[in-house]
C-alpha positions as CSV (number, residue, x, y, z in Angstrom):
1,G,81.6,6.7,-108.4
2,T,84.9,6.7,-110.3
3,F,86.2,5.2,-113.5
4,D,89.9,4.7,-114.5
5,M,92.1,2.5,-116.5
6,G,95.8,1.6,-116.5
7,V,98.4,-1.0,-115.6
8,G,98.8,-2.1,-111.9
9,S,102.1,-2.8,-110.1
10,N,101.5,-6.5,-110.7
11,G,101.5,-5.9,-114.5
12,A,97.8,-6.6,-114.7
13,L,95.8,-4.5,-117.2
14,H,92.9,-2.6,-115.6
15,F,91.0,-1.4,-118.7
16,A,87.6,-0.7,-117.1
17,K,87.5,-0.1,-113.4
18,L,84.4,1.2,-111.7
19,N,84.1,2.1,-108.1
20,F,81.0,3.3,-106.2
21,T,81.1,4.4,-102.5
22,T,78.2,5.3,-100.3
23,T,78.3,8.7,-98.5
24,A,76.8,7.2,-95.3
25,K,79.4,6.8,-92.6
26,K,77.8,3.9,-90.7
27,P,79.1,1.6,-92.3
28,R,80.7,2.9,-95.5
29,L,80.0,0.5,-98.4
30,S,82.1,0.2,-101.6
31,L,81.4,-1.7,-104.8
32,N,84.4,-2.2,-107.1
33,L,84.2,-3.7,-110.6
34,N,87.4,-4.3,-112.4
35,L,87.0,-5.7,-116.0
36,G,90.8,-6.0,-116.4
37,L,92.8,-9.1,-115.6
38,D,91.8,-9.1,-111.9
39,G,91.1,-12.7,-110.7
40,T,88.2,-11.4,-108.5
41,P,86.8,-8.4,-110.5
42,L,83.8,-7.9,-108.4
43,K,84.4,-6.8,-104.8
44,I,82.1,-5.4,-102.1
45,T,83.7,-3.7,-99.1
46,A,82.1,-2.6,-95.8
47,A,84.2,-0.3,-93.6
48,Q,83.1,0.5,-90.0
49,P,84.9,2.3,-87.2
50,L,85.1,0.2,-84.0
51,S,86.5,3.0,-81.9
52,K,88.2,6.4,-82.4
53,D,91.5,4.7,-83.1
54,Q,90.4,1.6,-84.9
55,K,88.3,0.6,-87.9
56,A,87.4,-2.7,-89.5
57,T,86.8,-3.7,-93.1
58,I,85.2,-6.7,-94.6
59,T,85.7,-7.5,-98.3
60,F,83.9,-10.1,-100.4
61,G,85.2,-10.8,-103.9
62,W,84.1,-13.0,-106.7
63,G,85.5,-13.9,-110.0
64,P,87.1,-16.6,-112.3
65,R,89.5,-17.5,-109.5
66,G,86.8,-18.2,-107.0
67,V,85.8,-16.4,-103.8
68,L,87.8,-13.9,-101.8
69,L,86.9,-13.0,-98.2
70,T,89.0,-10.6,-96.1
71,L,88.5,-9.4,-92.6
72,Q,91.0,-6.8,-91.4
73,T,91.3,-4.1,-88.6
74,L,93.5,-1.0,-88.8
75,R,94.5,0.6,-85.5
76,T,96.0,4.1,-85.3
77,L,99.1,4.0,-83.1
78,S,100.1,7.6,-83.6
79,P,99.4,10.5,-85.9
80,Y,101.8,8.9,-88.4
81,A,101.7,5.1,-87.8
82,K,99.0,2.5,-88.1
83,L,98.9,-1.3,-87.5
84,G,96.7,-3.6,-89.6
85,L,95.9,-7.2,-88.8
86,G,93.5,-9.6,-90.4
87,V,92.8,-12.9,-92.2
88,R,92.0,-13.6,-95.9
89,H,90.5,-16.6,-97.5
90,A,90.9,-17.1,-101.3
91,T,89.8,-20.1,-103.2
92,N,92.9,-20.4,-105.2
93,V,95.3,-19.6,-102.3
94,G,93.8,-20.7,-99.0
95,L,94.1,-19.0,-95.7
96,T,96.4,-16.0,-95.3
97,W,97.3,-14.0,-92.2
98,L,97.6,-10.3,-93.0
99,F,100.1,-8.1,-91.2
100,K,100.6,-4.4,-92.3
101,I,102.3,-1.4,-90.9
102,E,101.8,2.1,-92.3
103,H,104.2,5.0,-91.4
104,G,103.4,8.2,-93.3
105,N,103.4,7.3,-97.0
106,M,105.3,4.1,-96.5
107,V,103.5,0.7,-96.2
108,F,105.0,-2.6,-95.1
109,S,102.7,-5.6,-95.8
110,L,103.5,-9.2,-95.0
111,P,100.9,-11.8,-96.0
112,I,101.6,-15.3,-94.5
113,T,100.0,-18.3,-96.1
114,L,98.9,-20.7,-93.3
115,A,96.8,-23.3,-95.1
116,T,95.4,-24.3,-98.5
117,A,91.7,-24.7,-99.1
118,E,92.3,-28.3,-100.1
119,G,94.1,-29.0,-96.8
120,P,93.0,-31.1,-93.9
121,G,89.6,-30.8,-92.2
122,Y,90.9,-28.5,-89.5
123,Y,91.0,-25.5,-91.9
124,P,88.0,-23.8,-90.2
125,F,89.8,-24.2,-86.8
126,K,92.8,-22.3,-88.3
127,V,90.5,-19.5,-89.3
128,L,89.2,-19.1,-85.8
129,Y,92.6,-19.5,-84.3
130,V,94.2,-16.9,-86.5
131,S,91.3,-14.5,-85.9
132,F,91.6,-14.9,-82.2
133,L,95.4,-14.5,-82.3
134,S,95.0,-11.3,-84.3
135,W,92.5,-9.9,-81.8
136,I,94.9,-10.8,-78.9
137,I,97.8,-9.0,-80.6
138,D,95.7,-6.0,-81.4
139,S,94.3,-5.8,-77.9
140,A,97.9,-6.0,-76.4
141,V,99.1,-3.3,-78.8
142,A,96.1,-1.1,-77.8
143,D,96.8,-1.5,-74.1
144,V,100.5,-0.6,-74.6
145,V,99.7,2.4,-76.7
146,N,97.1,3.7,-74.2
147,D,99.4,3.1,-71.2
148,A,102.1,5.0,-73.0
149,R,99.8,7.9,-73.7
150,L,98.6,8.1,-70.1
151,A,102.2,7.9,-68.9
152,L,102.9,11.1,-70.7
153,L,100.5,12.8,-68.2
154,G,102.5,11.7,-65.2
155,D,101.0,10.8,-61.8
156,A,99.7,14.4,-61.4
157,A,98.0,15.0,-64.8
158,A,97.2,18.4,-66.0
159,A,93.6,17.6,-65.2
160,G,94.5,17.4,-61.5
161,D,95.8,14.8,-59.0
162,D,92.4,13.4,-58.5
163,A,91.5,13.3,-62.2
164,T,89.6,10.3,-63.5
165,M,90.8,8.1,-66.3
166,E,88.4,9.8,-68.7
167,D,89.7,13.2,-67.7
168,K,93.3,12.1,-68.3
169,R,92.4,10.7,-71.7
170,A,90.6,14.0,-72.6
171,V,93.7,16.0,-71.6
172,L,96.0,13.7,-73.6
173,E,93.7,13.8,-76.6
174,E,93.7,17.6,-76.5
175,R,97.5,17.7,-76.3
176,R,97.8,15.3,-79.2
177,H,95.4,17.4,-81.3
178,V,97.4,20.5,-80.6
179,M,100.6,18.8,-81.7
180,Q,98.9,17.7,-84.9
181,M,97.7,21.2,-85.6
182,A,101.2,22.6,-84.9
183,K,102.8,20.2,-87.4
184,A,100.1,20.9,-90.0
185,Q,100.8,24.6,-89.7
186,Q,104.5,24.0,-90.0
187,D,104.1,21.8,-93.1
188,A,101.8,24.4,-94.7
189,Q,104.3,27.2,-94.1
190,V,107.1,25.2,-95.7
191,Q,105.0,24.4,-98.7
192,K,104.1,28.1,-99.0
193,V,107.7,29.1,-99.1
194,L,108.4,26.6,-101.9
195,M,105.4,28.0,-103.9
196,E,106.3,31.7,-103.4
197,T,108.9,32.1,-106.3
198,T,106.5,30.6,-108.9
199,A,103.6,32.5,-107.5
200,C,105.5,35.8,-107.8
201,Q,106.5,35.0,-111.4
202,K,102.9,34.3,-112.3
203,R,101.7,37.4,-110.6
204,R,104.1,39.6,-112.7
205,G,103.0,37.8,-115.8
206,E,99.3,38.4,-115.0
207,E,99.9,42.0,-114.2
208,E,101.6,42.6,-117.5
209,R,98.6,41.2,-119.5
210,N,95.9,42.7,-117.1
211,G,95.0,39.1,-116.2
212,L,94.0,37.5,-112.9
213,V,95.9,38.8,-109.9
214,I,95.1,37.6,-106.4
215,L,95.1,40.7,-104.2
216,E,94.1,38.9,-101.0
217,A,92.8,35.5,-100.0
218,I,91.8,34.4,-96.5
219,Y,90.9,30.9,-95.6
220,G,89.4,30.1,-92.3
221,I,86.8,31.0,-89.7
222,Q,86.0,34.6,-90.6
223,N,86.2,37.1,-87.7
224,E,88.5,34.7,-85.8
225,A,92.0,35.8,-86.6
226,S,93.6,32.8,-84.8
227,R,91.7,30.4,-87.1
228,C,92.5,32.1,-90.4
229,M,95.4,31.9,-92.8
230,D,96.6,34.1,-95.7
231,V,96.5,32.0,-98.8
232,T,97.2,34.7,-101.4
233,I,100.5,33.1,-102.5
234,Q,98.9,29.7,-102.7
235,L,96.1,30.8,-104.9
236,Q,98.3,32.8,-107.2
237,F,100.5,29.7,-107.6
238,W,97.5,27.8,-109.1
239,V,96.6,30.6,-111.6
240,T,97.1,29.5,-115.2
241,D,96.4,31.6,-118.2
242,S,94.3,34.1,-116.2
243,R,92.1,31.4,-114.7
244,L,91.9,29.7,-111.3
245,T,89.9,26.5,-110.7
246,L,89.5,24.9,-107.3
247,P,87.7,21.5,-106.9
248,R,84.6,20.9,-104.9
249,S,86.4,19.5,-101.8
250,S,87.8,20.9,-98.6
251,K,90.6,23.3,-99.3
252,C,92.5,22.1,-96.2
253,H,93.9,19.2,-98.3
254,M,95.5,21.6,-100.9
255,L,99.2,22.4,-101.0
256,G,100.0,25.2,-98.6
257,F,96.7,24.8,-96.6
258,Y,95.9,23.1,-93.3
259,D,92.8,22.4,-91.3
260,V,92.3,25.8,-89.7
261,A,89.0,24.7,-88.2
262,G,90.8,22.2,-86.1
263,V,88.2,19.4,-86.7
264,Y,89.2,15.8,-86.7
265,D,89.5,13.7,-89.8
266,E,86.2,12.2,-90.7
267,D,87.5,8.7,-90.2
268,N,88.4,9.6,-86.6
269,E,85.3,11.5,-85.5
270,E,83.8,8.4,-83.9
271,D,83.1,8.1,-80.2
272,D,86.1,6.7,-78.4
273,N,85.2,3.3,-77.2
274,E,88.1,3.1,-74.8
275,G,91.2,1.2,-75.7
276,S,90.9,-2.4,-76.7
277,S,87.2,-2.9,-76.2
278,F,86.6,-5.3,-79.0
279,W,83.1,-6.1,-78.1
280,M,82.1,-2.5,-77.6
281,G,83.3,-1.8,-81.1
282,W,81.4,-4.6,-82.7
283,K,78.3,-3.5,-80.7
284,S,78.5,-0.1,-82.3
285,W,78.8,-1.8,-85.7
286,W,75.5,-3.6,-85.3
287,S,73.7,-0.9,-83.3
288,G,74.8,1.9,-85.7
289,D,75.6,4.1,-82.7
290,D,77.8,6.9,-84.1
291,G,78.2,8.9,-80.9
292,E,76.8,12.1,-82.5
293,S,76.2,13.7,-79.1
294,K,79.9,13.4,-78.3
295,K,81.4,14.6,-81.6
296,R,83.3,17.8,-81.7
297,N,81.1,20.5,-83.3
298,K,82.2,21.2,-86.8
299,I,82.8,24.8,-87.8
300,R,83.1,25.1,-91.6
301,P,85.7,27.5,-92.8
302,T,85.2,29.7,-95.9
303,L,87.5,31.1,-98.5
304,K,87.3,34.8,-99.2
305,V,89.2,36.1,-102.3
306,R,89.8,39.6,-103.5
307,Y,91.2,39.7,-107.0
308,K,91.9,42.0,-109.9
309,M,90.9,41.2,-113.5
310,G,91.4,43.8,-116.2
311,K,90.6,47.2,-114.7
312,G,88.2,45.8,-112.0
313,V,88.6,44.6,-108.5
314,Y,86.3,41.8,-107.4
315,E,85.5,39.9,-104.2
316,I,83.9,36.5,-103.6
317,E,83.4,34.2,-100.7
318,V,82.7,30.4,-100.9
319,N,82.2,27.7,-98.4
320,D,85.0,25.2,-97.8
321,E,83.7,22.4,-99.9
322,E,82.4,24.5,-102.7
323,G,84.2,24.7,-106.0
324,L,85.6,28.0,-107.2
325,V,86.4,29.3,-110.7
326,L,88.0,32.8,-111.2
327,P,87.1,35.1,-112.8
328,S,83.5,34.5,-111.6
329,S,80.3,36.1,-112.7
330,H,79.1,35.7,-109.0
331,A,81.9,37.9,-107.7
332,L,81.1,41.4,-106.3
333,L,82.6,44.3,-108.3
334,L,84.2,46.6,-105.7
335,G,85.4,49.2,-108.2
336,D,88.2,50.3,-110.5
337,S,91.6,48.9,-109.8
338,N,93.0,52.5,-109.7
339,M,90.6,53.3,-106.8
340,V,90.4,50.0,-104.9
341,T,93.2,47.7,-103.9
């Protein structure tokens, strides 16, 4: 759960906001309580992947302004773009068609009001019509995207001239994954270069006071050089007053890091239910089938750090999602800094 307070972009004061989210993935439930000026302070959200490239969310809200009910799907078009479609009913507004495009950190959202709750008796018909229209558009986009992906393979795919559709998809998926990994490595390298000057200044300052100096830090799958990265500069960058504190979360999200294990994002680990198969997606919602047998095996990386503090040289290794505080009483003393480097 989380708690925060502040002023939103709409000028509303959020002075007591609570959020609780389940750790279960099928489906993921969230309870949001906003005691600020939100018209529907109580919201319950259920999020469920329908396929590897699509997930759906249902939100129910209640408050002084009445009831809020939202059904929306979000489809991944590329590693950097997503398309969202859905409908929303609000007591004080009526029926709204939701259209959203995400590209990187930019989000374009276009809500279109179609009818008021006090309108004619065909309001329920409009709900069904807009829902069906959203599904048609989403299915068409999914078909176009999938066809474009398969076209990249050509008539003679890398899997062979006689490759099945599943083989072609597998080859394409592997290519896309390799491209994502390459971009992540490139981004991490650029970030490392930007951090280097500050890291070197901090290192000199720590050496002058016999403080915390990171001698070597390796993040990745130990004993697999191709899946490891040197993060000495990155860790020294985060040292402040002879102390380093890393949170209890995967280090791959930190500045200058990337996912060395090559695993998929947890929201994309679901079994691929092939293209626009709407009914297969909803079947997985109700059945709770998470395709565990087809998931890529996760290999958890570790962070191994050798550091100098005072006259001693120490070494410690933690799992990816463990927190780390240096200097640490759990670190192994290797010897005097005049003898060990």
